N, C-alpha and C positions, 0 to 999 in steps of 0.2 A: 196173731194179728199185730201185737205190739212189736214183734221183731220185724215184720214187714214195714211198718211205719218208721221204725228206727233206721232201717236200711235206706228207705226213700229219703228221709231227712238227711242222713249223712252224705248221700250221693249229691243232693242239691247243694248242701253246704260246700262240699268238695269242689263242685263246678264253680261256685262263686268265688272261692279263694283264689283260683287260678285264672280268673277272668282277665283278659288283656286284649288290647287292640293290636293289629298288625298293619304295618305299612309295607306295601310291595312297590319297590322302585322300578323304573323302566329298565334298569339293568338286570332285573330279576332278583336282586337282593331282597330278603324279607327281614324286617326289624320288628321285634317284640317290644311294644311301647304302650303308653297310655296317652292318647291324643288329648291335648289341652285346648287347642284352638285351631280352627280352620278359617283363614281369612282370604282375601281376594287373591293373593299371589303365593302365600306360604302356608305351611302347616307347622304348628308348634306342638312338641311332644316331650315327654320325659321317658327315659329308658325304663322298661318294666323292672329290671333288676336293680335299679337305683332311683326309686321314685322321689326321693328327697334331694336328688342331685340336680345337675344343670338342666335347664330347659333348652332343648335343641330345636332348630328350625330347618325345614327343607322346602325347596321351591316346589310348587305344584307341578311345574314342568318336568320334574324328576320323578314324579309319583305316578304309578299306573293305577293303584287303588288302595283304599283303606278298608280293612275288615274290622268292624267294631266288635266288642265283646259280646254283644247281643245277637250277632250274626248278620247285621246289616252291612252291606258292602256299598261303598261310595267309589264309583269308577270314574277316572279322569281320562278322557279320550282326546287325543290331539287331533285337531282339525286345522291344518295350516299353522298359523301362529296363535290360534285361539283355542283354549281348552274348554271343553264342555263337561259338565258334571251330571251324573245320574246316580240314584240310589236304588239298590235292589235289596229285597228281603229274601233271605234263605229260608226255606221251609224244612 
């Protein structure tokens, strides 16, 4: 029983260590990041492989969706010149 508990604990810890967000651009490019802030027209993030480095900014118009580390997806759909946002939870 103790071995089973240890295996479960290690698997949960392993998943948390590698938790990251993903930004999918309208071009199809995927960036592994940690999202810091989503504001009216931009998204601020740091690169996952350099979390102490520069803070980057991308226009919401260039982003198709964000997939957060907890599985929540924020989708940005273009409707004319106006962007609408929606959040979906993966199960």
